[in-house]
Every structure is written in structure tokens, then in C-alpha cells.
C-alpha positions, 0 to 999 in steps of 0.5 A: 793616463788621459792627456788633457789639452791645455789652452796655449798661453798667449800674451798681447803687448803693444806693437813697437818699431822693433817688432816690424821685421817679424810683422812684415814677414807675416804681412808678406806671407799672407797678403798679395798687397801687404802693408808697408813699413811706413803704414805701420810706422804711421799707425804707431805715430798716430797713436792707434791701438796696435798689439802683437800676439806671442806664444812662448813656443812660437814667438810672434804669431799675429798682430792688429792695428785699429783706429779710434773714432767717435763712438767707434773702433775701426779694425784696420789690420788683423793678421795671423801667421799662416802656420798659426791660423786655425788655433783661435789666435784671431778670436783672442785678438778680437776679444782684446779689440772688444775690450779696447772698444769698451774702455774707450766707450766705443759702441761699434767695431767696424772693419772691411774685408776682401769679398774673396776672403771667405775664411776671414769673413766666416770668422767675423760672422761667427764672432758676431759681426754683421754685413753692413754693405759693400765698398766697390773697388776698395782693394788692389787686386791681381789680374783685375783692377780692384776688389770689393770689400765687405763692410762689417760691424759688431755692436758692443752691447756693454757700451750700448746699454751703458754697462761698459 
């Protein structure tokens, strides 16, 4: 008998305050300088697009928060639990962000990523993001004052060409 691997079922739902404990656990496991409870609460109160990703087997595996602007969507935070990384979860959430951008007729998706975060930068480049520039001293850092951020952008062609 040949076993066929099926894609893991995943669901996205709106981030709500009762998710904060699980979100904060992931945030603190990943980052030296995690977002605070207040950062997430402020994002919800501002009405930012924010969703959590769950699987039936593992519960919450990731989340994202973005901010709508004029003709653009700015990704503020996209995180996947360390044990769940490398399974396509971040790409799945990027697909949803692209759909949100289309819905709001945003022609570009923007983000900043630590210059040292080669894994995330590689993921974004494979997804189609282009390096646009550098923000010097953007992030706090251990052992030095600040770390630079790479600014990246993804064109949403369905919107740019009027097909969205």
C-alpha cells in the first residue's frame, strides 16, 4: 500500500483577545524583543487585519497582523511557532494577506524584516517580495544598539492591472 501525504488542514480566523496567551507564548519563543500584549490589543482596537492560524492537531501555529494604508497593506507581524516552522504555514498566511490586499484594492504589500533573519528574508524572496531598501537602526538588538531592517515589497498584479 502506498501512503499519500495529504496537506495538513488549516484554518484562519480573526485574532481576538482570548487568543493573546497563545500568541504571546509564540511571540516570546521566537523573538528577543517580542511584541507586548498592548501592541496586539492596540492593533485590534485600530481594526488592523489580524488572524490566527490553527491546525486540528496542533491548535494555534501562527498569526499575522497587518495595517491598511492608501493603496497598500503593510505586514507588521507574521509569526509561526518554532516547532511548526518549515511546513508551509507562513506561505499560507502570505496567501491570505495577498487576498486581503486584493479585497482592499491594495496594489502593494510591504514589510520590514531584520537584516539578520535570513530564513524569513529567503521565504519572502521565494514568495516574490523584492528588496526595496534599508531602514538603519530600525530594530532593538542585544549586544549592540540597533539592527537594520530590510524593506521588502510585493506587487499585487491582480490590482495593478485592474483584475482584482
